[in-house]
C-alpha positions in Angstrom: 103.4 14.8 165.6 101.0 12.0 165.0 100.9 10.0 161.7 99.8 6.6 160.5 102.4 4.1 161.7 103.0 0.4 161.4 106.1 -1.5 162.6 105.8 -3.9 159.7 107.9 -3.0 156.6 105.8 -2.4 153.5 107.3 -4.1 150.5 106.9 -2.2 147.2 106.6 1.2 148.9 109.2 3.8 149.6 107.5 5.7 152.4 106.4 3.5 155.3 104.1 6.0 157.0 101.5 8.6 156.2 102.8 11.8 157.6 100.3 14.4 158.9 99.4 17.1 156.4 100.1 20.5 158.0 97.2 22.0 156.1 94.7 19.6 157.5 92.8 20.0 160.8 92.6 16.3 161.3 95.2 13.5 161.3 94.9 9.7 160.8 96.0 7.8 163.8 95.8 4.2 165.1 94.1 4.2 168.5 93.6 0.4 168.7 96.7 -1.7 168.2 94.6 -4.7 167.3 92.5 -3.0 164.6 93.0 -4.0 161.0 91.9 -0.6 159.6 95.4 0.7 158.9 96.6 -2.5 157.3 93.7 -2.3 154.9 94.4 1.4 154.3 98.0 0.7 153.5 97.0 -1.9 150.8 94.8 0.5 148.9 95.6 0.5 145.1 97.0 3.5 143.2 94.4 6.1 142.3 94.6 8.3 139.2 93.0 11.7 139.7 92.5 14.0 136.7 93.1 17.7 137.3 92.5 20.7 135.0 95.2 23.4 135.4 94.9 26.6 133.4 98.6 26.6 132.5 101.1 23.8 132.1 104.5 25.5 132.2 105.9 26.5 135.6 108.4 29.4 135.7 111.1 29.2 138.4 113.2 32.0 139.7 115.4 29.8 142.0 119.0 30.9 141.4 120.5 27.4 142.0 118.7 25.1 139.5 119.7 24.7 135.9 116.4 25.5 134.3 113.7 28.3 134.3 110.8 26.6 132.7 109.5 23.1 133.6 106.5 20.9 133.0 105.2 18.2 135.3 102.4 16.2 133.6 102.0 14.2 136.9 101.9 15.2 140.5 102.6 12.5 143.0 104.8 9.6 141.8 104.3 5.9 141.9 108.0 5.3 141.8 107.9 5.8 145.6 111.4 7.2 146.0 111.4 7.9 149.7 113.7 10.9 149.6 111.7 12.8 146.9 111.5 16.6 147.6 108.2 16.7 145.6 106.4 14.9 148.4 105.9 18.2 150.2 103.9 19.7 147.4 101.3 16.9 147.7 100.1 18.4 150.9 98.7 21.4 148.9 96.2 18.9 147.4 95.1 17.6 150.7 97.2 14.4 150.7 99.9 13.1 152.9 103.5 13.4 151.7 104.0 9.8 152.8 102.2 6.8 151.3 99.5 9.0 149.7 102.2 10.7 147.6 102.9 7.5 145.8 99.3 6.2 145.8 97.3 9.3 144.6 98.6 10.4 141.3 97.2 13.7 139.8 97.3 13.7 136.0 97.0 16.6 133.5 95.5 15.1 130.3 95.2 18.5 128.7 98.9 19.1 128.9 99.7 19.1 125.2 96.9 21.6 124.4 98.1 23.9 127.1 101.7 23.7 125.9 100.6 24.8 122.4 98.8 27.7 124.0 102.0 28.6 125.9 104.1 28.5 122.8 101.7 30.8 120.9 101.6 33.5 123.5 102.3 36.9 121.9 106.0 37.7 122.2 107.0 34.3 123.6 110.8 33.8 123.4 111.8 30.1 123.4 114.1 28.7 126.1 114.6 25.0 127.1 111.8 23.4 129.1 112.5 20.7 131.6 110.4 17.5 131.7 110.2 17.0 134.7 111.4 19.4 137.4 109.4 17.7 140.2 108.0 14.2 139.6 109.0 11.7 136.9 107.3 12.2 133.6 107.8 8.5 132.7 106.4 7.0 135.9 104.2 3.9 135.5 100.9 5.6 134.6 102.6 7.2 131.6 102.6 3.8 129.9 98.8 4.0 129.5 98.1 7.8 129.4 101.0 8.8 127.1 100.8 12.4 128.2 104.6 12.8 128.1 104.6 11.4 124.6 102.0 13.9 123.5 104.1 16.7 124.9 107.2 15.5 123.0 105.0 15.6 119.8 104.3 19.3 120.5 108.0 20.0 121.1 108.8 18.5 117.8 105.9 20.2 116.0 107.1 23.6 117.2 110.8 22.7 117.1 111.2 23.8 120.7 114.1 22.6 122.9 113.3 20.2 125.8 115.3 18.5 128.5 114.1 15.2 130.1 115.0 13.7 133.4 113.8 10.2 134.4 114.7 7.0 136.0 112.4 4.8 134.0 113.2 2.9 130.8 109.8 3.7 129.4 111.7 6.6 127.7 112.7 3.9 125.1 109.2 3.9 123.8 109.6 7.4 122.5 112.9 6.9 120.7 111.4 7.8 117.4 110.6 11.4 118.6 113.8 11.7 120.5 115.9 11.0 117.4 114.1 13.6 115.4 114.5 16.1 118.2 118.2 15.3 118.5 118.8 15.9 114.8 117.8 19.5 115.3 119.7 19.8 118.6 116.4 20.1 120.5 116.8 17.5 123.3 118.9 16.6 126.3 118.2 13.5 128.4 119.3 12.9 132.0 119.1 9.5 133.6 119.1 9.4 137.4 121.0 6.6 139.1 122.2 6.9 142.7 123.2 3.3 143.4 124.3 0.1 141.7 123.3 -1.9 144.7 120.1 -3.6 143.7 119.1 -4.4 147.3 119.4 -0.7 148.3 117.6 0.4 145.1 114.6 -1.8 145.8 114.2 -0.4 149.3 114.9 3.3 148.4 113.2 3.5 145.0 110.9 0.4 145.0 109.1 1.0 141.7 111.9 2.3 139.5 113.9 0.5 136.8 117.0 -1.4 138.0 120.3 0.4 137.7 121.4 -2.2 135.2 118.5 -1.3 132.9 119.1 2.4 133.3 122.7 1.9 132.2 121.4 0.1 129.2 119.1 3.1 128.6 122.1 5.4 128.6 123.9 3.1 126.2 120.9 3.1 123.8 120.5 6.8 123.9 124.2 7.4 123.3 124.2 4.9 120.4 121.4 6.9 118.7 123.3 10.2 119.2 120.8 11.5 121.7 122.8 13.6 124.3 122.6 11.9 127.7 124.1 12.6 131.1 124.1 11.0 134.5 122.3 12.5 137.5 123.8 10.9 140.6 121.2 12.0 143.0 120.7 12.1 145.8 124.1 11.2 147.3 123.5 10.0 150.9 126.5 10.0 153.2 127.1 6.6 154.7 124.5 4.9 152.4 125.5 5.3 148.7 128.4 7.8 148.8 131.0 5.1 148.6 129.6 4.0 145.2 130.4 7.3 143.5 133.6 6.2 141.5 132.0 3.0 140.2 128.7 4.7 139.4 130.3 7.5 137.3 132.6 5.1 135.6 129.7 2.8 134.7 127.7 5.7 133.3 130.7 6.9 131.3 131.3 3.4 129.9 127.7 3.4 128.8 128.0 6.6 126.9 127.0 9.4 129.3 128.6 12.7 128.2 128.6 14.3 131.7 127.5 13.8 135.3 125.8 16.1 137.8 124.7 15.4 141.4 123.0 16.6 144.5 123.5 15.9 148.1 120.5 14.7 150.1 118.6 17.3 152.1 115.4 16.4 154.0 113.3 19.4 153.6 109.9 19.8 155.2 108.2 16.6 156.2 110.6 14.4 154.2 112.7 14.2 157.3 110.0 12.2 159.0 109.6 9.9 156.0 113.3 9.2 155.8 114.0 8.7 159.5 111.1 6.2 159.8 112.4 4.4 156.7 116.1 4.1 157.6 115.3 3.0 161.2 113.2 0.1 159.7 115.5 -0.8 156.8 119.0 -0.2 158.2 118.7 0.1 162.0 122.4 -0.7 162.5 123.5 2.4 160.7 120.5 4.7 161.0 122.0 7.0 163.6 125.3 7.3 161.8 123.7 8.2 158.5 121.4 10.8 160.0 124.3 12.4 161.8 126.3 12.5 158.6 123.5 14.1 156.7 123.0 16.7 159.4 126.8 17.5 159.4 126.4 18.5 155.7 123.7 21.1 156.6 125.0 22.9 159.6 123.5 20.3 162.0 120.1 20.1 160.4 118.5 17.6 158.2 116.8 20.4 156.2 118.7 23.1 154.3 117.1 26.0 152.5 120.2 28.1 151.7 120.4 29.1 148.1 123.5 27.6 146.4 124.3 25.3 149.4 121.0 23.4 149.9 121.7 20.8 147.2 125.5 20.6 147.8 125.9 20.9 151.5 129.0 22.1 153.3 131.4 20.9 156.0 134.1 18.2 156.0 131.9 15.3 154.9 130.2 17.3 152.1 133.6 18.5 150.9 135.0 15.0 150.8 132.1 13.9 148.7 132.6 16.9 146.3 136.3 15.9 145.9 135.4 12.3 145.3 133.0 13.2 142.6 135.4 15.7 141.0 138.2 13.1 140.9 135.8 10.4 139.5 134.6 12.7 136.8 138.1 13.8 135.8 139.1 10.1 135.6 136.1 8.7 133.7 134.7 11.8 131.9 137.7 14.0 131.1 135.9 15.6 128.1 132.7 16.1 130.0 130.2 18.3 128.1 126.7 18.4 126.8 125.9 20.1 123.5 124.0 23.4 123.5 120.2 23.2 122.8 119.0 25.2 119.8 116.2 27.8 119.7 116.7 28.8 116.1 114.2 26.4 114.7 111.3 27.4 116.8 108.2 27.7 114.7 105.0 29.1 116.4 101.6 28.4 114.9 100.4 31.7 113.7 96.9 30.4 113.2 96.6 28.9 116.6 94.7 31.8 118.2 92.2 31.8 115.3 91.6 28.1 115.9 90.4 28.8 119.4 87.4 30.7 118.2 
């Protein structure tokens, strides 16, 4: 398969290549090794593209994820996490899952209005909604657009439960709304940290907050009685798996009430992105890491088996499961998150009339 390639490591980006979009008839290749076209292409600024969906809530029937409803106010993510499973979905928009995923950000400015419409559907029964199930709702563009904040305002207005997952400290900006939601048992927060190694974090998640600042975020949320847990994901055998005990202890010390995790799987074109990245960044251990990942998924980098795809199996996967279990028992013996409430939900009975 052909894709845009450069031997030079691109600082500030997770993906180092633009993989070919399987839905496209044409691919971008470099025929002349001396040309500067690709170098210019790689330095293009982030582009924000507005889209107008008819609905904002996605319903999932996947049996191995912890939520049914989710909202993604943004598609594509400037955080640039190289392993992100959401990269594949960018191909449906005509973009590459590589560099274009973190450079072309689709935004849904009408999200709050659409959420109100969803809540006011006849017969709607409230159940927790995840922000975000795909890309980070607090990625850099949120600082200016404030779409996520507008959604939280709607959740509070309707008194509807919401769960938030992020790796950005921008969440602190909305502490006023989170505290009100927490008083009614309407919010859970999950902070993703998969390494305390800052050098690894900069290469693997180049535009995210540092682990130190994310631990401070957990501490702040806990101090305000806002339920918070750690998402240790993804665990990558031979790369960050040895950090599990320290990572879980640090999160527990900061106030996290529980910890969840996933094991890395390289579905779709993410395998190309990851292989290219690890060969460039850690050439001395690339082969070992790729072999260990494959050993957790029946010899493949990808894994689509329900119930197993995010946990893996085999000896290496089982050793990671045991290490996590031991670490949680030691640092979070009373691990639990409070239940979210739906009893306060208040639909706007006049909403439909306002549409006409």
